[in-house]
C-alpha positions as CSV (number, residue, x, y, z in Angstrom):
1,M,101.2,185.5,74.5
2,Q,104.8,186.4,75.5
3,R,104.3,184.8,78.9
4,I,103.0,181.5,77.3
5,S,106.0,181.2,75.0
6,Q,108.4,181.9,77.9
7,K,106.7,179.2,79.9
8,R,106.8,177.0,76.9
9,R,110.5,177.8,76.4
10,R,111.2,176.9,80.0
11,L,109.4,173.6,79.6
12,M,111.3,172.9,76.4
13,L,114.6,173.8,78.1
14,G,113.7,171.6,81.0
15,A,113.0,168.7,78.6
16,A,116.2,169.3,76.8
17,A,118.2,169.4,80.1
18,T,116.6,166.1,81.1
19,G,117.4,164.7,77.7
20,A,121.1,165.9,78.0
21,A,121.2,164.4,81.5
22,A,119.9,161.1,80.1
23,L,122.7,161.2,77.5
24,A,125.2,161.9,80.1
25,H,124.0,158.9,82.2
26,P,122.3,156.7,79.7
27,L,122.8,153.5,81.7
28,S,121.1,154.6,84.9
29,V,118.1,155.9,82.9
30,L,117.9,152.8,80.9
31,A,118.1,150.7,84.1
32,Q,115.2,152.7,85.5
33,G,113.2,152.6,82.3
34,A,114.0,149.0,81.4
35,E,111.4,146.4,82.0
36,E,111.9,143.5,84.4
37,I,111.9,139.9,83.4
38,V,109.1,138.2,85.3
39,I,108.9,134.5,86.2
40,G,105.4,133.4,87.2
41,G,104.9,130.1,89.0
42,S,102.2,127.7,89.9
43,I,104.0,126.0,92.8
44,P,102.6,123.2,95.0
45,M,103.8,124.5,98.4
46,T,101.0,122.5,100.1
47,G,99.2,119.2,99.3
48,V,100.5,115.8,98.2
49,F,103.3,117.3,96.1
50,A,104.6,119.8,98.6
51,F,107.8,117.9,99.2
52,A,108.7,118.8,95.6
53,G,107.1,122.2,95.5
54,V,109.1,123.5,98.5
55,G,112.4,122.5,96.7
56,I,111.3,123.8,93.3
57,N,110.4,127.2,94.9
58,A,113.8,127.5,96.7
59,G,115.7,126.5,93.5
60,I,114.0,129.2,91.4
61,Q,114.4,131.8,94.1
62,D,118.1,131.0,94.5
63,Y,119.0,131.2,90.8
64,V,117.0,134.5,90.5
65,K,119.1,135.9,93.5
66,I,122.4,134.8,91.8
67,V,121.4,136.6,88.6
68,N,120.1,139.7,90.3
69,D,123.2,139.9,92.5
70,A,125.3,139.9,89.3
71,G,123.3,142.8,87.8
72,G,120.3,141.0,86.2
73,I,119.9,140.1,82.6
74,K,121.2,142.9,80.3
75,G,120.5,145.4,83.0
76,R,117.0,144.0,83.7
77,K,116.1,142.7,87.1
78,V,114.4,139.4,87.4
79,R,111.3,139.1,89.6
80,Y,109.7,135.8,90.6
81,V,106.0,135.7,91.4
82,P,104.8,132.3,92.8
83,E,101.4,131.2,94.0
84,D,100.6,128.0,95.9
85,T,98.4,125.6,94.0
86,G,98.0,122.7,96.5
87,Y,98.8,120.6,93.3
88,K,95.2,121.1,92.0
89,V,94.7,121.9,88.3
90,D,91.8,124.4,88.8
91,V,93.8,126.3,91.5
92,S,96.8,126.3,89.2
93,V,94.8,127.7,86.3
94,A,93.4,130.4,88.7
95,A,96.9,131.2,89.8
96,F,98.1,131.6,86.2
97,K,95.3,133.9,85.4
98,K,95.9,136.0,88.5
99,I,99.7,136.2,88.1
100,T,99.5,137.0,84.3
101,S,96.8,139.6,84.8
102,Q,98.8,141.5,87.4
103,N,102.3,141.2,85.9
104,K,103.8,141.2,82.4
105,V,105.0,137.6,82.7
106,N,107.7,136.3,80.3
107,V,108.3,132.8,81.6
108,Y,106.1,130.5,83.7
109,Y,106.7,127.4,85.9
110,G,103.7,124.9,85.9
111,D,103.2,122.3,88.6
112,S,101.7,119.3,86.7
113,T,101.0,117.6,83.4
114,G,97.3,118.3,83.9
115,F,98.0,122.0,84.2
116,A,100.4,122.0,81.2
117,K,97.8,120.5,79.0
118,T,94.9,122.6,80.3
119,I,96.8,125.9,80.0
120,N,98.3,125.3,76.6
121,P,95.5,127.0,74.5
122,E,95.8,130.0,76.8
123,L,99.6,130.1,76.3
124,E,99.1,130.1,72.6
125,R,96.5,132.9,72.8
126,N,98.8,134.9,75.1
127,G,101.8,134.5,72.8
128,N,104.3,136.1,75.2
129,I,105.2,133.3,77.6
130,L,107.6,130.4,77.6
131,M,106.6,127.6,80.0
132,A,108.3,124.7,81.7
133,G,107.4,122.8,84.9
134,A,107.4,119.8,87.1
135,S,106.1,117.5,84.4
136,F,108.2,115.1,82.3
137,A,105.2,113.8,80.4
138,S,106.1,112.3,77.0
139,E,103.0,113.9,75.5
140,L,104.5,117.4,76.1
141,N,107.6,116.5,74.2
142,D,105.9,117.6,70.9
143,P,107.0,121.1,69.6
144,K,104.0,121.1,67.2
145,K,101.4,120.6,69.8
146,Y,103.2,122.4,72.6
147,P,105.2,125.1,70.9
148,N,105.7,127.3,73.9
149,Q,106.6,124.7,76.5
150,F,109.7,122.6,77.3
151,L,110.7,119.9,79.8
152,V,113.6,120.4,82.2
153,G,115.1,117.0,81.4
154,P,114.2,113.8,79.6
155,D,110.6,112.9,79.2
156,Y,109.4,109.7,81.0
157,T,109.9,107.5,77.9
158,E,113.4,108.9,77.5
159,M,114.1,108.2,81.2
160,F,113.2,104.5,80.5
161,G,115.4,104.8,77.3
162,I,118.4,105.9,79.5
163,L,117.9,103.0,81.9
164,L,117.4,100.5,79.1
165,K,120.5,101.7,77.4
166,H,122.4,101.2,80.6
167,I,120.9,97.7,81.1
168,A,121.7,96.6,77.5
169,K,125.3,97.6,78.1
170,E,125.6,96.0,81.6
171,K,123.8,92.8,80.7
172,P,123.0,92.2,77.0
173,G,119.8,90.3,76.4
174,A,118.5,90.9,80.0
175,K,114.9,90.4,81.1
176,V,113.3,93.6,82.3
177,A,110.0,93.9,84.2
178,F,108.0,97.1,84.2
179,V,105.9,97.8,87.4
180,Y,103.8,101.0,87.1
181,S,100.8,102.7,88.6
182,D,97.3,102.8,87.1
183,S,97.5,106.5,86.4
184,E,98.3,108.8,83.4
185,F,101.8,109.3,85.0
186,G,102.3,105.5,85.4
187,R,101.1,104.4,81.9
188,D,103.0,107.2,80.1
189,P,106.2,105.5,79.0
190,I,105.2,101.8,79.1
191,E,104.1,101.0,75.5
192,K,107.0,102.8,73.7
193,S,109.6,101.5,76.2
194,E,108.6,97.9,75.6
195,A,109.3,98.5,71.9
196,E,112.6,100.2,72.8
197,A,113.6,97.3,75.0
198,K,113.1,94.9,72.1
199,K,115.1,97.1,69.8
200,L,118.0,97.0,72.3
201,G,117.8,93.1,72.4
202,L,116.2,93.0,75.8
203,S,112.9,91.2,76.7
204,V,110.0,92.4,78.8
205,P,108.6,89.1,80.3
206,I,106.1,90.9,82.5
207,K,104.3,94.3,83.0
208,I,102.5,94.8,86.3
209,M,100.0,97.7,86.9
210,T,99.0,98.5,90.4
211,P,96.7,101.1,91.9
212,A,98.7,104.3,92.8
213,G,100.1,103.9,96.3
214,S,98.7,100.4,96.9
215,V,100.2,98.6,99.8
216,D,99.2,94.9,99.5
217,V,101.3,93.8,96.6
218,S,101.8,90.1,97.7
219,T,100.0,88.6,94.7
220,E,101.9,90.9,92.3
221,V,105.2,89.9,93.8
222,I,104.5,86.2,93.2
223,K,103.8,87.0,89.5
224,L,107.0,89.1,89.4
225,R,109.1,86.3,91.0
226,R,107.8,83.7,88.4
227,A,108.9,86.0,85.6
228,A,112.4,86.1,87.1
229,P,113.5,89.5,85.7
230,D,117.1,90.6,85.8
231,Y,115.9,94.2,86.3
232,T,112.6,95.7,87.5
233,I,111.8,99.3,86.6
234,F,109.2,101.1,88.8
235,H,107.4,104.1,87.4
236,G,104.4,106.3,88.3
237,Y,105.1,106.2,92.1
238,I,107.0,108.4,94.6
239,L,107.7,105.7,97.2
240,A,104.9,103.2,98.1
241,P,104.6,100.4,97.0
242,I,108.2,100.2,95.8
243,P,109.8,99.2,99.2
244,E,107.0,96.5,99.7
245,F,107.9,95.0,96.3
246,I,111.6,95.0,96.9
247,T,111.4,93.6,100.5
248,Q,109.0,90.8,99.6
249,G,110.8,90.1,96.3
250,K,114.1,89.6,98.2
251,Q,112.4,87.5,100.8
252,Q,111.2,85.2,98.0
253,G,114.7,84.9,96.7
254,M,114.5,87.3,93.7
255,K,117.8,88.3,92.2
256,S,116.4,91.3,90.3
257,K,118.1,94.7,90.3
258,W,115.6,97.4,91.1
259,M,115.2,100.8,89.4
260,G,113.1,103.9,89.4
261,T,112.6,107.2,87.5
262,F,113.0,110.9,88.5
263,W,110.3,111.4,91.1
264,T,111.4,108.4,93.2
265,M,115.1,109.3,93.0
266,D,115.4,112.1,95.5
267,S,118.1,111.0,98.1
268,S,115.7,111.4,101.0
269,T,113.0,109.3,99.2
270,V,115.4,106.4,98.4
271,M,116.9,106.5,102.0
272,K,113.4,105.9,103.4
273,M,113.5,102.4,101.7
274,G,115.9,101.4,104.5
275,E,118.0,98.3,104.1
276,A,115.9,96.9,101.2
277,G,116.9,100.0,99.2
278,D,120.6,99.3,99.2
279,G,121.7,99.2,95.5
280,F,118.4,100.7,94.3
281,M,119.2,102.4,91.0
282,G,117.5,105.0,88.9
283,V,117.8,107.8,86.3
284,M,118.7,111.3,87.3
285,P,119.2,114.2,84.9
286,Y,121.1,116.4,87.4
287,R,123.9,115.9,89.9
288,Y,123.0,115.4,93.5
289,Y,123.6,118.2,96.0
290,Y,126.5,116.3,97.6
291,D,128.2,115.1,94.4
292,T,132.0,115.6,94.6
293,E,132.8,116.0,90.9
294,K,133.8,119.5,89.8
295,A,130.6,121.7,89.5
296,P,131.0,125.4,90.2
297,M,127.3,126.0,90.3
298,L,126.8,123.2,92.9
299,E,129.5,124.9,95.0
300,K,127.5,128.2,94.8
301,I,124.3,126.3,95.9
302,R,126.1,124.7,98.8
303,A,127.5,128.0,99.9
304,M,123.9,129.5,99.8
305,R,122.3,126.5,101.5
306,P,124.7,124.4,103.6
307,E,122.0,121.7,104.2
308,Y,121.0,119.1,101.6
309,Q,118.8,120.3,98.8
310,S,116.5,117.9,96.9
311,T,116.5,116.9,93.3
312,A,113.3,119.0,93.0
313,Y,115.4,122.0,94.0
314,M,117.9,121.2,91.2
315,Q,115.0,120.9,88.8
316,G,113.6,124.3,89.7
317,F,117.1,125.9,89.7
318,L,117.8,124.6,86.2
319,A,114.3,125.6,85.0
320,A,115.2,129.2,86.1
321,M,118.6,129.0,84.5
322,L,117.2,127.9,81.1
323,F,114.3,130.4,81.3
324,L,116.8,133.3,81.8
325,E,119.3,132.0,79.2
326,S,116.5,132.1,76.6
327,A,115.6,135.7,77.7
328,K,119.2,136.8,77.6
329,R,119.6,135.3,74.0
330,C,116.5,137.2,72.9
331,L,117.8,140.5,74.3
332,D,121.3,139.9,72.9
333,A,119.7,139.6,69.5
334,N,117.4,142.7,70.1
335,K,114.3,140.5,69.7
336,P,111.2,141.1,71.8
337,L,110.4,138.6,74.5
338,T,107.6,136.7,72.8
339,G,106.8,133.0,73.4
340,A,108.0,132.1,69.9
341,N,111.3,134.1,70.2
342,L,111.9,132.7,73.7
343,K,111.4,129.1,72.5
344,A,113.6,129.7,69.4
345,A,116.3,131.0,71.7
346,H,115.8,128.0,74.0
347,N,116.3,125.7,70.9
348,S,119.5,127.6,69.9
349,I,121.2,126.4,73.1
350,K,124.2,124.3,72.0
351,D,127.0,122.9,74.1
352,F,125.7,125.0,77.0
353,D,127.5,124.7,80.4
354,T,125.1,124.5,83.4
355,G,128.0,124.9,85.8
356,G,128.1,121.2,86.3
357,L,124.4,120.7,87.4
358,I,124.3,118.4,84.4
359,G,127.7,116.7,83.8
360,V,127.7,117.2,80.0
361,P,127.2,120.3,77.9
362,L,123.6,120.7,76.8
363,T,122.3,121.0,73.2
364,I,118.5,121.4,73.1
365,T,116.8,120.7,69.8
366,G,113.2,119.9,70.8
367,N,111.0,120.1,73.9
368,S,113.1,117.8,76.1
369,I,116.7,117.3,77.3
370,P,117.3,113.6,76.7
371,V,120.3,113.3,79.0
372,G,120.7,111.5,82.3
373,R,122.8,109.2,84.4
374,V,122.2,106.1,86.5
375,Y,122.8,106.5,90.2
376,K,122.7,103.8,92.9
377,A,121.8,103.9,96.6
378,D,124.7,103.3,99.0
379,M,122.8,102.9,102.3
380,K,126.0,102.9,104.5
381,A,127.1,106.3,103.1
382,Q,123.4,107.4,103.0
383,K,124.0,108.7,99.5
384,M,123.2,108.2,95.8
385,V,126.4,107.4,93.9
386,A,127.0,107.4,90.2
387,A,126.6,104.0,88.6
388,S,127.2,105.1,84.9
389,D,128.6,107.9,82.8
390,W,126.2,110.6,81.5
391,I,124.0,108.9,78.8
392,K,122.7,110.9,75.9
393,L,119.9,109.5,73.7
């Protein structure tokens, strides 16, 4: 009996001593005991979208490194767990299930519109994850239908809105043609943007839909030339058939200015247009890697990676920044990291400084960030240069 109580006493004293040690060094114990913040990712490192996936992956990795090197988020380390999806929805769903079953995931990067729509019921059931991704689909810009998701920039309709606002200012009453691919991606902004153009006093004399990636566009170019637009906006493509349209249009004496949306606007993509692409314009929600305006975060990126980083890299980097800002705001308010709390924190972002990645402070009220700028290709300098101020919708 005596022996047991002595043993028990020793155990109790041991526990008390450990407790006292914990009080003496509360931070180190907390740091050991604190959970991590986990970013999961369905990342297309291979397949047709690999050019973007590689950039996105590097952008997320680099921002996580910057945060962890500075001590993490409120003492919590951030861990990034990506899986390659090959840009296939079923593979992406399997990756999500694998990553979320093996890790306590707080935020997740998805690779496509198809994945974002497919996984949405699962996100709502899970209830603990905030998600963003490579999609700017207008459909996802609906907080009621997609309460735990957000877009890392303007949706496709808002991208058109930014271009149309620029056009209306530059040439009131202009004629604007829409050329788009026969895909969900291509059709997304067309109907609403036509109505928006009319509201801005612009006209849309022609809309041309082509198969995605089609090369023979000669009959479409003839139709386009007849419509004689002042501006032609391409959407739903990466590169082909845009250079074919521009080259043939110029050969036939067209005076149109040519424009594109985010996924066409990476510097390396536009430079592939060659001579025909000189003066090509488009909407970009972020600064380019080589922009010379003051941007402390770009300077950090350039120090980490001396070679050019794509616009997909900037998109991944900003996604990680917004994910972790939401987590930080939850922890600051002593709120658990649930999907609803993380999204509410995301929507509390007001006049937020991205370190110059976006040239104006961000205020995020819904599922998108309706801000961007028009850039223009300078083929001699082999760079995209600003052609407008930052435009907020």
